[in-house]
C-alpha positions in Angstrom: 16.5 -9.0 27.7 16.2 -5.1 29.1 13.1 -3.3 29.7 12.0 -1.9 26.3 12.4 2.0 25.6 12.0 4.0 23.0 13.9 7.2 21.8 11.5 10.0 22.9 9.9 11.1 19.7 6.9 11.6 21.4 7.1 11.3 25.3 6.0 7.9 24.6 8.2 4.3 25.6 9.3 4.8 21.8 3.4 -1.2 -8.2 -2.0 -7.3 -16.8 -4.1 -14.6 -25.1 -5.1 -16.3 -27.8 -4.9 -15.3 -31.3 -4.6 -11.3 -32.3 -7.7 -9.7 -33.2 -8.1 -9.4 -37.1 -6.8 -4.9 -37.9 -10.0 -3.5 -39.0 -10.2 -3.2 -42.9 -11.1 -0.1 -44.4 -12.4 0.3 -47.9 -10.4 3.0 -49.8 -11.7 5.3 -52.4 -9.8 3.2 -55.0 -10.3 0.0 -52.9 -9.0 -2.9 -55.2 -10.2 -6.4 -55.3 -8.0 -9.3 -54.5 -8.6 -12.8 -56.1 -9.8 -12.3 -59.3 -12.6 -10.4 -61.8 -15.9 -11.4 -60.7 -19.4 -10.4 -62.8 -20.5 -6.6 -61.9 -23.2 -4.4 -62.8 -23.3 -0.2 -62.4 -25.4 0.9 -60.3 -27.7 3.9 -60.9 -25.0 5.9 -59.3 -22.2 4.9 -60.9 -20.7 2.4 -58.2 -19.8 -1.0 -59.2 -22.1 -3.7 -57.7 -22.4 -7.3 -57.9 -24.8 -9.5 -59.8 -27.9 -10.9 -58.3 -27.7 -14.1 -56.7 -23.3 -13.8 -56.6 -21.8 -14.0 -53.1 -20.2 -10.9 -52.2 -16.8 -11.7 -51.1 -15.2 -8.5 -50.1 -15.3 -9.2 -46.4 -13.5 -12.7 -47.4 -10.3 -10.8 -48.4 -7.9 -7.9 -47.4 -8.6 -4.2 -49.4 -6.5 -1.6 -48.9 -6.7 2.3 -49.7 -4.8 3.8 -52.7 -1.7 4.7 -50.6 -2.1 1.4 -48.9 -0.4 -1.6 -49.5 -2.2 -5.1 -49.3 -1.5 -6.1 -45.8 -1.6 -9.8 -44.1 -3.6 -10.3 -41.3 -1.6 -10.0 -38.5 -0.9 -13.9 -37.1 0.1 -14.0 -33.2 1.3 -17.4 -31.6 -1.1 -18.7 -29.5 0.2 -18.1 -26.1 0.1 -20.7 -24.4 2.1 -19.5 -21.3 5.5 -20.9 -22.0 7.1 -17.1 -22.8 5.9 -15.7 -19.5 6.8 -18.2 -17.0 9.8 -17.8 -19.3 10.1 -14.3 -18.7 9.6 -14.8 -14.5 12.7 -17.5 -14.3 14.8 -15.8 -16.0 13.4 -12.6 -13.8 13.9 -14.5 -10.7 17.2 -15.9 -11.5 18.6 -12.3 -12.2 17.0 -11.3 -8.5 18.7 -13.8 -7.2 22.3 -13.3 -8.5 22.1 -9.7 -7.6 21.5 -11.0 -4.1 24.4 -13.6 -4.0 26.5 -11.0 -5.2 25.5 -8.2 -3.2 24.5 -6.1 -6.7 21.7 -4.2 -4.9 21.6 -0.9 -2.7 20.2 0.2 0.7 19.6 3.5 1.6 20.7 5.0 4.5 18.6 3.7 6.8 18.3 0.2 5.5 15.7 -0.1 3.1 15.9 -2.3 0.1 13.2 -1.1 -2.6 14.0 -4.4 -5.0 13.5 -6.6 -2.0 10.5 -4.5 -0.2 8.6 -4.6 -4.0 9.7 -8.3 -5.2 9.5 -10.6 -1.7 8.3 -8.4 1.5 5.2 -7.1 -0.3 4.5 -10.8 -2.3 4.4 -12.2 1.4 2.2 -9.4 2.8 -0.2 -8.8 -0.1 -1.9 -12.0 0.8 -2.6 -11.1 4.4 -3.9 -7.4 2.9 -6.0 -9.1 0.5 -7.6 -12.4 1.3 -7.7 -12.4 5.3 -7.8 -8.7 5.9 -9.6 -7.9 3.2 -8.5 -4.3 3.7 -10.9 -1.7 2.2 -8.9 1.6 1.5 -10.4 5.1 1.5 -9.2 8.7 0.7 -6.0 7.1 -0.8 -6.2 10.9 -2.8 -5.5 12.8 0.5 -1.5 10.8 0.4 0.1 14.4 -2.4 1.6 12.5 -5.6 5.0 14.0 -4.3 7.2 15.1 -1.5 7.3 14.3 1.7 4.1 13.9 4.4 3.6 12.6 7.4 1.0 9.9 7.8 -0.3 9.5 11.4 -2.5 7.0 12.1 -4.6 5.2 15.3 -2.2 2.1 16.9 -3.8 -1.5 18.0 -4.0 -5.2 17.7 -1.4 -6.2 20.3 0.8 -7.3 17.7 1.6 -3.9 15.1 0.3 -5.8 12.3 -2.0 -2.5 11.1 1.0 -0.6 10.1 2.2 -3.4 8.2 -1.2 -3.7 6.3 -0.8 0.7 6.1 2.4 -0.1 4.0 0.7 -2.5 1.6 -2.6 0.1 1.5 0.0 2.5 0.2 2.0 0.8 -2.5 -0.7 -1.1 -3.9 -3.3 1.8 -3.7 -1.5 4.8 -4.5 -1.6 6.2 -8.3 2.1 7.4 -7.7 3.1 3.8 -6.5 4.8 5.4 -3.1 6.4 3.8 -0.4 5.6 4.8 3.4 8.5 5.0 5.6 7.4 3.4 9.6 8.9 4.9 12.4 9.2 2.3 14.8 9.8 1.7 18.4 13.2 0.3 19.4 12.2 -2.7 20.5 11.5 -3.6 16.8 15.1 -3.4 16.3 16.2 -5.2 19.4 14.7 -8.3 18.4 16.0 -11.0 16.1 15.3 -11.0 12.3 12.5 -9.0 12.9 15.3 -6.0 13.2 16.6 -7.2 9.7 13.4 -7.0 7.8 11.8 -3.8 9.5 15.0 -2.3 7.9 14.6 -4.3 4.5 11.0 -2.8 4.7 12.1 1.0 5.2 11.3 0.9 9.1 13.7 3.6 11.1 14.0 4.3 15.0 10.8 7.0 15.8 12.9 9.6 16.9 12.9 13.1 15.3 16.0 12.9 13.8 15.5 10.3 11.1 11.3 11.5 10.5 13.1 14.8 9.9 15.7 13.4 7.5 12.9 10.6 6.1 10.9 13.9 4.8 13.3 16.5 3.7 14.5 13.5 0.9 10.4 13.8 0.1 9.7 10.6 1.6 6.1 9.5 3.0 6.8 9.0 7.0 4.1 7.0 8.8 3.9 7.8 12.5 1.3 5.9 15.5 1.8 8.6 18.4 0.2 6.0 20.4 2.9 3.7 20.7 2.4 1.0 23.2 -0.1 2.6 25.3 -2.4 2.1 21.8 -1.5 -1.3 21.5 -0.7 -3.1 24.4 -4.6 -1.2 25.4 -7.6 -4.1 27.0 -10.5 -4.9 24.3 -12.8 -3.1 26.6 -11.1 0.2 25.3 -10.7 -0.8 21.8 -11.6 2.3 19.2 -10.6 4.6 22.1 -7.0 6.6 21.4 -4.5 6.7 24.2 -2.8 10.0 24.4 -0.9 11.2 21.5 2.2 12.5 24.1 3.8 16.6 23.9 2.9 16.7 20.0 6.8 15.9 18.6 5.0 14.8 15.3 3.6 18.3 15.2 6.5 19.8 15.6 8.5 17.6 13.3 5.8 18.3 10.2 6.5 22.1 11.3 10.2 21.8 10.8 9.8 20.0 7.7 6.7 22.1 6.4 4.8 19.1 5.6 1.1 18.8 5.8 -0.1 15.8 8.1 -2.5 13.3 6.6 -4.3 12.1 9.5 -5.3 7.9 9.1 -8.1 5.9 11.0 -7.8 2.6 10.8 -10.6 0.2 11.6 -10.4 -4.1 12.2 -7.3 -4.4 13.7 -8.6 -4.2 17.6 -10.5 -7.6 17.0 -7.6 -9.9 15.7 -5.9 -10.4 19.3 -8.9 -9.3 21.7 -6.7 -8.3 24.9 -8.5 -9.7 28.1 -5.5 -9.8 29.9 -2.0 -8.9 31.1 1.1 -10.7 32.9 2.6 -8.2 33.8 5.4 -9.9 36.0 6.2 -12.2 33.0 6.5 -9.0 30.9 9.1 -7.4 33.3 11.0 -10.5 32.8 10.9 -11.1 28.9 11.3 -7.0 28.8 8.1 -6.4 27.0 6.1 -3.6 27.3 2.7 -6.5 28.3 2.1 -9.8 27.5 -0.8 -10.1 26.3 -3.6 -13.3 27.0 -6.0 -13.5 24.8 -9.2 -16.1 23.9 -6.9 -18.1 22.4 -3.3 -17.2 23.7 -1.7 -18.4 25.5 -4.1 -21.4 25.6 -4.4 -22.5 22.6 -0.1 -22.3 22.2 1.1 -21.8 18.7 -2.7 -22.1 17.2 -3.5 -19.3 19.8 -1.3 -16.5 17.7 -3.2 -17.0 14.6 -5.2 -13.5 14.3 -9.0 -13.6 13.9 -9.7 -13.2 10.7 -11.4 -9.4 10.9 -12.8 -7.2 8.5 -10.6 -4.1 8.3 -11.1 -0.7 6.5 -7.9 2.6 6.4 -9.4 5.4 5.7 -6.6 8.4 4.8 -8.3 11.8 6.2 -7.8 15.3 4.5 -4.5 16.5 4.9 -3.6 19.4 7.5 -1.4 21.9 6.0 1.5 22.8 7.5 3.5 24.7 5.3 1.7 28.9 6.3 3.5 28.5 9.5 7.0 30.2 10.2 9.5 28.2 11.2 10.1 29.3 14.8 5.8 28.1 15.2 7.5 24.7 15.5 8.8 25.6 19.1 5.3 27.1 20.3 3.9 24.6 22.3 0.0 25.8 22.8 0.3 25.6 18.6 1.5 22.0 18.8 -1.0 21.2 21.4 -3.7 22.3 19.2 -2.5 20.4 16.2 -2.3 17.7 18.0 -5.6 18.1 19.2 -7.0 18.4 15.7 -5.0 15.8 14.3 -6.3 13.2 17.3 -9.8 14.1 17.0 -9.9 14.0 13.1 -9.3 10.6 13.5 -11.4 9.8 16.8 -14.0 11.3 14.3 -13.7 8.8 11.1 -13.0 5.5 13.7 -16.5 6.5 15.4 -17.9 6.6 11.5 -15.6 3.6 10.6 -17.7 1.9 13.3 -21.2 3.1 12.4 -20.7 2.1 8.8 -19.1 -1.5 9.3 -22.1 -4.6 9.5 -19.9 -6.6 11.6 -16.7 -7.4 12.8 -16.0 -9.8 10.4 -17.8 -9.3 7.2 
């Protein structure tokens, strides 16, 4: 495999049993008794009352108002789950038919929304909820509509953090938005991974693809650290690497979309990288070949990530629509905005690290 490279986006190698509750009975001004007459007396204010000692049956029969017809109590068949199962089977068969006949849509980038929602997210969700137990903060900072660029730190040796960020946006955002990730070209050189990434909505980390998606009002996610972030030694965990020359800032300025900083804690410890077999990495065409306490010493078992506790926090957006169009070509402005985004992410990382009780809880 040829040495991995990334198209220079920066300068880095680039959506709820039982019988129904009986309706509440209302007693109208001229309500009628159902089930025959019974002894009664007239009270002091002219209301009809039952004789002492005679049990009232009003609560046992439905009573209606003058303008209402007597209603029978609603009865709902007990739900034994058969109906729900049948619906799920029918939905699954319909989905399978569409896949086999090709009756489904993908966009220009290969994104398959139906497959993502019904299959791929269902596969990632148990990892997100049960294994990493991800806690999400600041989801309200992501706009409900229109384009936005989400910029996050990158870590973990294997880029699982991007997938977890996708699930966080997909499952927690009130508008049920989808996150489109920009990925290095190595992702699209690997068999199977290439197709899955395209189906999930990933695309190449280049300015042209990013601008097109943002122009269509999509949420775009980028991790400017690239391989420098996910391949850094364990001793440098949670220390942000260089963000490049601000290519993502230029893209946001050209489209006038907000930049949403995102800080991810927990990914750094899933594969503690204690070494890098550089020679083997060059032979395989990888940017690095990680050595961890379990991999490759334990074989396939060593590839299982540690079950760390994650927190993903989306920060306050940095607006760019107030800048003139030519600001996208101002290197000083790009440098300042890039530094602002980076500092906000780094500060939030430190704050989250202080708040967490342990790596695993």
